[in-house]
N, C-alpha and C positions, 0 to 999 in steps of 0.2 A: 504494500500500500504506500502510495507516495502523496505527499502534501506540499503545496506551495506555501511558503512562509514569507511574510513581508520582511522578515529580518535576514533572509538568505542573501548571501553576497552575489550569487549568480542566479538571477531570476529565470533564466532560460532552462536551467537544469532543476527539476523539482527536488525538494528535500525528501529524504527517506525517513525523516524523524516521525515517530508516532505521537509526539507531543504537539498539540496545537493549542493555541490560546482559545479558551472557551468564548463563544460569541455571547455577548450580553443580550438578553431578551427583556425588552421593556414590558412590565406588567400593564402599562397604560398604552396598549396597542389597539388598533381598530378591532371592534367586536367586544372589547372588555366592558363588563357592566360596572358602572361607577355611580357614586353619589358626589355631585359637585355642589360645593357650598359657594354661593356667589354674594358679592357685596354690591351696594348701591343700585337697586334695593336688595336687601338681604333675602335670599331664598335658597332652597335646596332643590336640586333637580336630579332625578334618577333616570339612568338610561345607558345606552351603549355608545361607546366612542365610535364615531364614523371617521373622524380625522382630528389629529392633534398636531399643532405647529406652534411656532413662536408667536404667531398672531392671535391664536385662541384655539378653542375646541368646538368641534361640531358633534352634537349628540342627538340621538333619537330616543325620546322617552317622555316623561311627564314630571311636573312639579310633584315633589314628595307629598304635598297636601292632597293631590288628586290621585295618588297611587291606588287607594282602595276603590275609588270610583272606576278606574280603568280595569282593575281585576274583576269587579262586579259586572262591568260591561262585557268583558270577554266571556266570563262564566255564563252569562245569560244568552250567549250566542250572537251578540251584536258584532258587526265587523270591527276589526282592530284598527284603531286610529290613535296615533300619538304624534306629538310635534317633532319636527326636525329643526333644531335651533343651533345658532352659532353664538358662543359667548366669547367676547374678546378677552385676552389674557388679563387685562387690568381689572376685570370683574371677578376673575377666578381667585377666590380666597384659598380654597382647599379642594382637592379631589382625592377621593379614596375608593379603593376597590370595594365592590359590594360583596363582602365576605361575612360569614356568620361569626358571632363573637360568643364563645362559650355555648350556652343553651339558647341564645337569641339567634333566630333564623335571619339570614340575609333577606333583602327585599326580593331577590330573584327566587329564593326558596319559598317565600311567602306567596309570591305570584304563582309559582308552579303548584303549590299546595291548594290554592284557592281555585285555580282555573284548570289544572291538569295539563298545562302546556309549559314548555320551556320558553322563557321570555327572549333568550338570546336570538334564536332564528327569527322570531317575530320582529324584533327591533332592527336587525341588520339585513334581512333577506333582500330588500330592494336596493341596497346600497353597497354591500360588500359581496365579493364572489365567495364561493365555497372554500377557496384556498386561503381566504383571509385577507387577500389584497383588495384594493379598491377597484371597482368597475370603471372602465373607461367610458365616458359619455361624450 
């Protein structure tokens, strides 16, 4: 097995080293379910990352205050609707992955429990390819 290493002196001849620098994987990548805390006005938004850049973050989801309404809507068989929003970076106070904490379920787990559906595919299906990259439009 041969690997190209950015530190090799001769880049034409591949390295035979089995050691490779591990690639960093960002937990805040397209498709990740997050809770964004925003300022001016202060609000919390739950959803999936569609795009994250130095300018801001594009999310598809709902205001946390509307979360239960969305879950009830889906459970009753109404069509799935949620906002696609862009928040400029100056408004983003904090962004955390939607993960469970101890015995407290994550919002994604609560959504799945209430509706019987995984929220991730619902939130990203129109915007991200199955490979996790962005669709070209």
